[in-house]
N, C-alpha and C positions, 0 to 999 in steps of 0.2 A: 545461502541459507535463507529460510523464510521465517519471519517472526510475525506472530499474531498477538495483538494486545487487546483484551476486552476491557470495557469500561461501562459505566452506567448502572451498575447494580446498587442495591441499597435496601432500606427498610421502607415498606409501604403498607398501608392498610388494605384489607380486602376490598375489592372493587376499584382500586386505584390502578395507575398505569406507570410503566417504566419503559424507557427505550435503551436497549443495550447496543453498544457499538463494538465492532471488531476491526481494528485498524491493522492493515498488513504492510509489511516492508516490501515496497515495489508494487508493480501492477497486479491487480486482482483479476484482470481479464484473462490471465493465463490459467486460472483455476477452472477446471470443468465442473467441480462441485464445491460449494461452500455450504456449511451447515452449522446449526446450533444444537448442542447437546446439553443435557443437564444431569446432575447427580445429586440426589437427596441423601441425607444421612442414612447410612445403612442399606442403601439401595444401589442397584447397578446404574451405570450411566446409560441414558436413553436419548434417542433422537427426538428432538423437538420440531425442527423444521429444516428443510434444505432447499437450496436453489441450484438448479442444474443448468449448466451452459447459459447462465445469465437470465433465463426467463421461466423455466418450468419450476414450480414450487410444490412442495409436499409438506404436510403437517401431520403431527401426531393427532390422533382423535381427540385427545384430552385438551388440546389447545386450538383446534380448528374453530375459526370464527372469532377468536379472541386475540391471537397473535398474528403478526404479519412480518415475513422476512423480506428483506430487500437488499440491494447492493448498489453502491454508487462507484462506478469504475473511475470516475474523475477524481474521487477522493480516496480511492483504494480502501474503501470501508464497506463493511456489511453491517446491517442493522437487524434488530429484532424489536419491533414495537409490540409491547405486551399490554393489553387492556383487560379490564375486568379481572384483575388478578385474584387468585384464590390462595388460601393457606397451603394447599397442596402443590402450588407452584414454587414453594420455597425450595431452593437448591442452589448449588453452584452451577453457573452456566458457562459452557465452554464453546468457543468457536473452532471450527475445523475447516481446513482447506485441502482439496485433493488436486494434485498436479499430475497430468498425463495418466490419469486413472490408476496410478500406483503409488505415488508419494503422498503421504498424509502428514499434515502439520496441525498442531494443536496450540491454542493459547493457554494461558495460565489460569484462566477462570475468573469470573466475577460473581460475587455472592448476592443472591436475591432472597430477602425474607419478607413474607407476607403475613401480617398479623390479622387475627380475626376480630 
């Protein structure tokens, strides 16, 4: 079984920064895709950023240039550095890992609130 645990969420003012972490049980090098999603109240869950096979990254247009996804295989942890946060970034952030292109695992989420 794979367990993913997010941390690092909280309350921050607009323009501030947070770094989210997603710690995995066991090696993350086995995952061909790791990603961050978010879900705001009353909205569908959306992809924020993903890292494919450890080096290719993709971002949602709304976060491009402000957020950076990374992973540290030695620590079995994925990160999301979020800078210049906006109120519209307020959401619960989830990490996701994909194994063998078919098995998907989700964390429990961490809440981010950006005040204006």
